[in-house]
VEXBASE-742014 format. One record per residue (C-alpha): residue in one letter; x, y, z. Coordinates in steps of 0.001 Angstrom, whole numbers, padded with zeros to 6 digits. Each point is the difference from the previous one (the first is absolute). Layout:
a|X|Y|Z $
...
//
This chain:
m|-006613|013487|-028296 $
a|002292|-000588|-002606 $
e|002885|-002485|-000199 $
t|002601|002191|-001447 $
l|002349|-001491|-002993 $
a|003362|000825|-000966 $
g|000097|002741|-002113 $
a|-002407|001718|001227 $
s|-000342|003423|001803 $
p|003619|000234|001794 $
a|-001505|001718|003374 $
i|-002590|-000829|002045 $
d|-001657|001873|002589 $
t|-001772|-000904|002846 $
q|-000672|000838|003696 $
i|001165|-003553|001668 $
l|002462|-002121|-001118 $
v|-000417|-003522|001099 $
a|003286|-001836|-000768 $
g|-000285|-003455|000138 $
a|-002559|-002536|-001682 $
g|-000003|-002677|002390 $
s|-003037|-000820|002103 $
t|000862|002924|002575 $
g|000672|002644|-002974 $
i|-003389|-000937|-001863 $
a|-002168|000111|003116 $
a|001406|003477|001087 $
a|-000759|001410|-003690 $
l|-003548|-001315|000255 $
a|-000077|001936|003679 $
f|000961|003279|-000728 $
a|-001744|-000299|-003561 $
a|-003055|-000710|001737 $
a|000564|003063|002715 $
g|-000186|002403|-003411 $
w|003978|000670|-000463 $
r|001290|-000554|-003632 $
v|002538|-003134|000107 $
t|002611|-001735|-002091 $
l|001079|-003412|000873 $
a|003061|-000566|-001480 $
g|002212|-003444|000105 $
r|000457|-003401|-001592 $
f|-002834|-002940|001494 $
p|001578|-002269|002173 $
q|000630|-003734|-001520 $
p|-002063|-002616|001456 $
l|001249|-001168|003449 $
p|000060|-004316|000485 $
g|-002034|-000626|003003 $
r|-000622|003263|001446 $
t|-002980|001137|001785 $
v|-000979|002505|002398 $
a|-002225|000098|002733 $
l|-002282|003328|-000134 $
f|-001287|000755|003790 $
e|-003120|002364|000959 $
a|001096|003402|-000278 $
s|001926|-001177|-003464 $
l|-003582|-001127|-001453 $
r|-001661|003191|000980 $
f|002895|002001|-001833 $
l|-001270|-002674|-002906 $
e|-003409|000683|000106 $
s|000807|003956|-000101 $
i|001575|-000287|-003077 $
g|-002208|-002652|-001648 $
v|000893|-003328|-000438 $
l|-000708|-001961|003673 $
d|-002307|-002083|-002014 $
q|002342|-000891|-002675 $
v|002660|-001107|002665 $
r|-002622|-001840|002434 $
a|-000988|-002512|-003477 $
a|003718|-000427|-000771 $
a|000991|-001024|004059 $
c|-000795|-001966|002850 $
p|-000689|001370|003667 $
i|002177|-000626|003241 $
e|-002364|-000258|002706 $
t|002643|-001730|002549 $
i|003545|000453|000156 $
h|001698|-002793|002272 $
m|003848|000357|000959 $
i|002020|-003396|001076 $
d|003295|000189|001370 $
d|002200|-002741|-001505 $
t|003664|001586|001523 $
d|000447|-003052|001921 $
q|000392|002217|003146 $
l|000779|-000982|003384 $
l|-003151|002018|001601 $
p|-003734|-001615|-001267 $
v|-001596|002677|-002397 $
p|-003639|-000349|-000410 $
d|-001718|000625|-003733 $
l|-001254|003260|-000468 $
v|-003452|-000005|-001780 $
m|-001510|003784|-001000 $
r|-003918|-000175|-001199 $
a|-001170|003038|-002196 $
e|-003245|-000462|001794 $
e|001967|000672|003456 $
i|-000355|003997|-000997 $
d|-003398|-000273|-002281 $
l|001222|-000496|-003530 $
p|-000744|-002707|-002289 $
a|003876|-000328|-000795 $
f|002893|001477|000380 $
g|000439|000814|-003910 $
l|000448|-002026|-003073 $
n|002743|-001818|-001518 $
v|000987|000669|-003920 $
s|002316|-000556|-002148 $
n|002637|002659|-000403 $
d|-000609|-000297|-003935 $
e|-003526|000042|-000092 $
l|000171|003355|002440 $
t|002072|001705|-002403 $
a|-002443|-001262|-002781 $
i|-003502|001317|001556 $
l|001474|003504|000815 $
l|001570|000663|-003712 $
d|-003183|-001200|-001437 $
h|-002028|002419|002135 $
a|003058|002731|-000744 $
r|-000354|-000737|-003762 $
a|-004318|-000065|000220 $
s|-000176|002854|001862 $
r|002045|002102|-002179 $
s|000683|002408|003107 $
f|003669|000575|-000295 $
e|003227|-000322|-002524 $
i|001779|-003230|-000339 $
v|003431|000648|-001574 $
e|002127|-003754|-000277 $
s|003090|001468|-000083 $
d|002842|-000499|002866 $
i|001290|003514|001760 $
v|003409|000428|-000444 $
d|000293|003592|002128 $
y|-001300|002718|002013 $
e|000196|003659|000164 $
f|-001597|001381|003559 $
e|-000404|003778|-000036 $
d|-001587|002193|002646 $
d|-003285|000492|-002579 $
g|-000356|-003893|-001097 $
a|001889|-002749|-001392 $
t|000879|-001508|-003175 $
a|000369|-003815|-001194 $
i|002387|-000906|-003019 $
l|-001014|-003292|-001592 $
s|001813|-002177|-001550 $
d|-001528|000728|-003363 $
g|001351|003440|000341 $
r|-003093|001612|001089 $
r|-000847|001737|002924 $
i|-002672|000472|002650 $
e|-000458|003258|001935 $
a|-002328|-000619|003409 $
d|-000947|002119|002867 $
f|001177|-003066|001916 $
v|001376|-003607|000052 $
v|-001556|-002765|001951 $
a|003202|-002644|-000101 $
a|-001493|-003314|000245 $
d|002874|-001729|-002416 $
g|001339|-002373|002339 $
r|003363|-000359|002684 $
a|002068|000607|-003333 $
s|-001608|003817|-000065 $
k|001448|002256|-002427 $
a|-002704|002962|000998 $
r|001606|-000850|003850 $
a|003588|000080|-001182 $
a|-000573|003521|-001785 $
a|-001685|001191|002773 $
g|003200|-000732|002237 $
i|-001864|-002244|002760 $
d|002050|-002502|001776 $
t|-000720|-003715|000201 $
k|001051|-002260|002517 $
e|-000027|-003392|-001457 $
w|000561|-003598|001656 $
t|-000519|-003343|-000872 $
y|-000758|-003477|001527 $
p|001549|-003182|-000175 $
q|-003325|-001360|-001236 $
v|-001233|-000783|-003458 $
a|-004095|000306|-000556 $
l|-001558|-002903|-002688 $
t|-003413|000592|-001175 $
a|-002159|-001816|-001589 $
l|-003773|-000811|-000859 $
l|-001410|-003390|001491 $
r|-002406|-002877|-000230 $
h|-000928|-001860|002817 $
e|-002087|-002883|001166 $
l|-001845|001531|002948 $
p|-001674|003098|000534 $
h|001528|002931|001234 $
d|-003462|001468|001696 $
n|000998|003513|-001017 $
v|002845|-000155|002979 $
s|003413|001286|-000747 $
t|002613|-002584|001698 $
e|003720|001538|001046 $
f|002771|-002415|001665 $
h|002598|001635|001553 $
t|003105|-001821|-000856 $
r|003710|001092|000583 $
s|000607|000700|-003239 $
g|-003067|002039|-000365 $
p|-003948|000020|-000507 $
f|-001434|-002812|-002356 $
t|-003458|001755|-000553 $
l|-003084|-001565|-001923 $
v|-002859|002585|-000444 $
p|-003067|-000983|-001686 $
l|-001097|000402|-004250 $
p|-002926|-000075|-001575 $
p|-000606|-003679|-001706 $
r|000180|-000216|-003853 $
e|-001288|-002471|-002593 $
g|001632|-003132|001175 $
a|001434|001285|003052 $
e|-002838|000774|003000 $
h|002644|-000068|002405 $
r|002877|002879|-000172 $
s|002468|001806|002027 $
s|003275|002387|-000599 $
l|003152|-000716|001513 $
v|002930|001988|001581 $
w|002501|-001710|001152 $
l|002830|001428|001263 $
m|003880|-001975|000471 $
s|003552|000352|-000296 $
p|001502|000791|-003458 $
r|001670|-003353|000084 $
d|-003354|-001726|000879 $
a|-001366|001843|-003245 $
k|002249|-001298|-002237 $
r|-000630|-003305|001045 $
r|-003765|-000009|000231 $
l|000205|001772|-003570 $
a|002244|-002843|-001357 $
k|-002636|-002854|001440 $
p|-002430|-001602|-002509 $
r|-003376|001353|000504 $
a|-001311|-002700|001858 $
d|002753|-000465|002565 $
l|-000489|003884|000466 $
q|-003808|-000649|000509 $
y|000712|-002568|002457 $
e|002248|001992|002129 $
m|-003238|002650|-000161 $
e|-002134|-002488|001223 $
d|002519|-000738|002894 $
y|000317|003810|001061 $
s|-003396|000833|000014 $
r|-000774|-003481|002327 $
e|-002546|-001380|-002770 $
k|-002783|002414|001197 $
l|-000713|000728|-003764 $
g|000512|-003730|-001041 $
a|002281|-000671|-003038 $
i|000875|003146|-002122 $
t|000827|000472|-003281 $
i|001967|003029|-001517 $
e|-002402|002111|-002805 $
s|002146|002903|-000837 $
g|003711|001073|-000470 $
i|001951|000510|003062 $
g|001296|003109|000875 $
e|003306|000731|002087 $
f|000855|003458|001851 $
r|002727|001261|002057 $
m|-001104|001049|003430 $
g|001140|003444|000574 $
g|-001585|003506|001698 $
l|000388|003501|-000867 $
q|-000767|003106|002053 $
v|000228|003694|-001493 $
s|001371|003086|002225 $
r|-003200|001876|-001291 $
l|-003001|-000416|-002059 $
t|-000662|002962|-001675 $
a|002173|002834|-002005 $
p|-001250|003294|-001477 $
r|-001840|-001322|-002689 $
l|000157|-003312|000728 $
a|-001634|-002993|002634 $
l|000789|-003378|000253 $
v|-002711|-003126|-000128 $
g|000381|-003770|000547 $
e|003265|-001810|-000841 $
t|002150|003318|-000849 $
c|000204|000761|003982 $
h|-000929|-003550|001885 $
v|000842|-003471|-000511 $
f|000148|-002919|002242 $
p|-000470|-003741|-000209 $
p|-003645|-001159|-000699 $
i|-001336|-000528|003609 $
g|-003272|000769|000861 $
a|-000890|001093|-003270 $
q|000995|003464|000533 $
g|001046|001052|-003106 $
l|-002115|001380|-002573 $
n|-002659|000783|003042 $
l|002557|002402|001236 $
s|000908|001477|-003632 $
l|-004331|001035|-000664 $
r|000412|001315|003252 $
d|002638|002326|-001446 $
v|-001649|000913|-002863 $
a|-003659|000465|002004 $
d|002073|002218|002589 $
l|001661|002140|-002831 $
e|-003188|000295|-001624 $
d|-001558|001279|003038 $
c|002656|002190|000863 $
l|000235|001678|-003772 $
a|-004057|000667|-000012 $
s|-000631|003533|-000809 $
v|003858|001212|-000268 $
d|000925|002294|-003012 $
l|003227|-001927|-000893 $
r|001468|002906|-001740 $
n|-000084|001536|003485 $
p|003422|-000944|001817 $
k|-000868|000894|003392 $
e|-003686|-001621|-000371 $
l|002093|-003349|-001442 $
s|002592|-000030|002546 $
r|-002711|000132|003268 $
a|-001796|-003070|-002209 $
l|003391|-001840|-000054 $
t|000858|000555|003632 $
r|-003624|-001273|000801 $
y|000820|-002842|-002388 $
e|003354|-000828|002105 $
m|-001033|-000034|003459 $
h|-003116|-002222|-000621 $
r|001974|-002520|-002085 $
r|003218|000105|001930 $
a|-001727|-002283|003237 $
d|-001938|-002470|-001741 $
i|003117|-000835|-002663 $
g|002420|-000317|003105 $
l|-002146|-002095|002163 $
r|-000711|-002303|-002944 $
t|003370|-000256|-001028 $
h|001773|-000546|003040 $
g|-002847|-002331|001325 $
v|000631|-002077|-002795 $
d|003378|000043|000314 $
l|-000040|-000985|003419 $
l|-002466|-002607|-000499 $
n|002223|-001434|-002936 $
r|003275|-000042|001827 $
s|-001310|-001450|002896 $
l|-000954|-003095|-001774 $
i|003873|-000564|-001500 $
i|001792|000697|002880 $
p|-000143|-003076|002291 $
y|000804|001993|003339 $
l|-002092|-000920|003261 $
p|-000875|003493|000881 $
v|-001291|000801|-003410 $
d|-001750|-003093|-000233 $
f|-001688|000923|003941 $
l|-000947|003350|-001472 $
r|-001737|-001544|-002752 $
g|-001616|-002564|001279 $
a|-001161|002391|002563 $
g|-001341|001936|-002452 $
f|-002124|-002924|-001082 $
i|-001115|-000808|003625 $
a|-001289|003472|000304 $
m|-001839|000306|-003740 $
t|-001569|-003615|000823 $
t|-001170|001006|003976 $
l|-000776|003380|-000003 $
g|-003275|000452|-002294 $
p|-000079|004230|-000060 $
l|004051|-000062|-001133 $
r|-000976|-002503|-003215 $
r|-003047|001681|-000837 $
a|002042|003641|-000005 $
v|003437|-001650|-001479 $
m|-002983|-001423|-003183 $
r|-001516|003129|-000061 $
e|003601|002071|-000503 $
g|000928|-002319|-002697 $
v|-003287|000032|-002074 $
a|-001048|003859|000171 $
p|002246|001772|002352 $
h|-001714|002261|001964 $
l|002747|003033|-000127 $
a|000478|-000089|-004002 $
q|-003700|000173|-001164 $
p|-000035|002095|-002943 $
r|-003089|001169|-001914 $
l|000091|-002673|-002655 $
m|000338|-002930|003052 $
r|-002532|001476|002420 $
r|-003237|-002098|000688 $
e|-001605|-001099|002745 $
t|-000667|-003707|-000098 $
p|-003997|-000849|000273 $
k|000609|-001337|003465 $
e|001879|002926|001737 $
p|-002853|001508|001239 $
r|-001205|-002850|002101 $
m|003578|-001057|001460 $
r|000475|003536|001789 $
g|-000108|000448|003519 $
k|001010|-003802|000023 $
r|003610|000075|-000325 $
p|002573|003062|-000627 $
r|001184|000578|-003421 $
g|003273|001106|-001583 $
p|002520|001647|002293 $
e|-001861|-000787|002855 $
a|-000194|-003581|-000383 $
l|003756|-000106|-001040 $
v|000741|001651|003378 $
d|-002109|-002163|002044 $
a|001141|-003346|-001793 $
a|003393|000848|000518 $
r|-000181|000574|003923 $
g|-002057|-003304|-000072 $
a|003096|-001409|-001822 $
f|002467|001251|001838 $
a|-001588|-001230|003191 $
h|-000792|-003410|-001671 $
l|003845|-000136|-001241 $
r|001368|001140|003617 $
e|-001677|-003034|001609 $
t|001005|-002381|-002680 $
a|003812|000649|000485 $
s|-000166|000265|003785 $
r|-001359|-003664|000277 $
l|002383|-001038|-002687 $
g|003026|001534|002190 $
//
């Protein structure tokens, strides 16, 4: 792998061009290069993102292991063993806390929480050390898609000739626009503030999510550092007006407000990083593929950071696409078309489920409407009281049963022992849904 400088050869020939040099793009380039493809990664590496972390769940950890970076990520991350959701909306009907423990589904932890900047650096360092693909640090300004290939035109005038393009260039994707793929975008009346925190009391590897009327206030565990034994990351959704007011506050006052919102569960809080500010919105696409193109990551799905689904969903895109393209002759249009049809079918349901689920939960928090509160509260009650439903939801969250491409498949050591004790996968979901419906019907009749 050679990093191409301006003034070098004006044309680059490759099999797979990965457009976009964020964490999803680098991971995709590593995965396709490991599968034996001749790969070129093109794009600018992202600027640091203040306070941003990513929670990587079990299936994503298997993916990272398959591309050879799991040990490095684990060393920089903190395990998430428990997820604690607290309704803090002051709704009329009391809602119990929802506590989900990884041990319930025979895992030591749901996943790992790591700084977004550290994850990107780990992936890039591994890519440079492995020298398995070419890196072109230049913006792509346009594309030409033909029946037999695609051409990317770089800002410095060079061209990349590729058999196929994997677009990981984000919500403003030039590759998606050039292929004529339509998008549907929407916004929420919310801004997310992100920060890395130090605190007085231990987090015990628990991710705590307070559901407020402005959106979730979420504290996710981080590993200790020298001089900071207890650390967490914060994602705090609020109105744009409140975000402006809070960002104008002295840090000491903002820290006191964070302590109040967290019910002082972590004791005194100190902000150790810069504070990130991100407007909340969503994005869907009309299709995930074009004749010489597939979309992955935020190029084809964007939604609020609830349930830590974002990068996990993006890595499933990459792993599924790698599966679909295995042994495909990229120069054969019919063979490639069949592979892309499989990818479209595989990913559409998973992406739609996560996008609509997060959208529904987020809107249910910010709409103070009694029937909506009742439905959300009923869901919490069902999850709290019905073990099969809770376990089925946890399994689908960390390693979706219907979306397990090769790079994400691995049986946990305890799985064989558990077989026969309770249904798994779709059977568990059906049984749990039946039980939940009966329970909610009984609750509604008592309230009526």
